[in-house]
Structures are given as C-alpha cells and as structure tokens.
ROZA-686071 format. One line per 8 residues: number of its first residue (from 0); for each residue x, y, z of N, C-alpha, C. Coordinates in steps of 0.02 Angstrom, whole numbers. Each point is the difference from the previous one (the first is absolute). Layout:
NUM> X/Y/Z/X/Y/Z/X/Y/Z ~ ...
//
This chain:
0> 2025/3401/1065/-61/-36/15/18/-74/11 ~ -32/-31/48/17/-69/16/-44/-48/-41 ~ 22/-62/-1/-37/-52/-37/-49/-38/45 ~ -8/23/61/-44/-33/47/-72/23/-10 ~ -46/-46/5/-70/20/-4/-35/-20/65 ~ -50/37/17/-38/-14/61/-44/-60/-9 ~ -4/-42/51/-44/-58/-1/-53/10/53 ~ -63/-1/-19/-54/11/46/-38/-66/10
8> -23/-10/61/-39/-60/17/-73/21/5 ~ -44/-40/-28/-71/15/5/-21/3/73 ~ -43/47/15/-23/10/69/-76/7/-1 ~ -31/-30/49/-72/9/8/-14/18/73 ~ -55/34/12/-16/22/68/-12/-58/47 ~ -14/-60/-26/-12/-58/42/63/-30/30 ~ 59/23/-22/62/-28/25/14/20/72 ~ -16/60/17/16/26/66/-62/-6/44
16> 5/-44/49/-57/-11/45/20/23/70 ~ -29/54/22/13/27/67/-62/-8/42 ~ 9/-8/65/-59/-4/43/-36/67/2 ~ -65/-2/8/-38/62/3/17/39/64 ~ 19/-36/51/18/31/64/67/-29/23 ~ 51/42/6/66/-25/18/2/-28/71 ~ -49/16/41/-1/-28/68/-12/-76/-2 ~ -23/-25/-57/-8/-73/-8/68/-35/2
24> 53/36/-17/67/-29/-3/35/1/68 ~ -27/38/49/31/6/66/-28/-53/46 ~ 43/-39/32/-24/-51/46/-43/30/56 ~ -47/-40/25/-47/25/51/35/22/64 ~ 57/-30/16/35/18/63/59/47/-11 ~ 4/34/-57/56/45/-16/-6/64/40 ~ 57/29/19/2/61/40/-33/59/-37 ~ 0/-1/-65/-31/55/-38/-74/5/15
32> -33/-56/13/-71/1/17/-11/32/69 ~ 45/-13/46/-6/29/67/9/76/-5 ~ 50/22/-38/11/72/-7/-60/33/-34 ~ -26/-31/-52/-57/29/-35/-61/6/46 ~ -13/-52/39/-59/3/44/11/51/56 ~ 60/6/24/15/49/53/-8/71/-26 ~ 27/13/-58/-7/67/-29/-71/15/-20 ~ -36/-50/-23/-70/9/-19/-43/18/59
40> 14/-28/58/-39/15/60/13/71/25 ~ 60/26/-11/18/67/25/-26/56/-46 ~ -18/-17/-62/-25/51/-47/-67/29/24 ~ -43/-43/23/-68/21/16/-8/29/66
//
C-alpha cells in the first residue's frame, strides 16, 4: 500500500459555464454555417 493520499478540489456547478448554443462560438462567416444552411435546405 502506498503512502499517497488523494487530494480533491472543491467543485461547484457554477464553475463550468458553457454557451446554451454552441453556434454562438462559430464566427458568422465560418464555412460550417454555409454547410449547415446548404444541408438544411436540401432536407425539406
């Protein structure tokens, strides 16, 4: 058995702040938006 002990850091749910919509992180002129809009038009 080792003499090492685990050290835990306090965590709260407020530490991790993610956007509600990841598209907020993509620039308006990014190619991913063009692909999404093109594929979205072909679905219907």
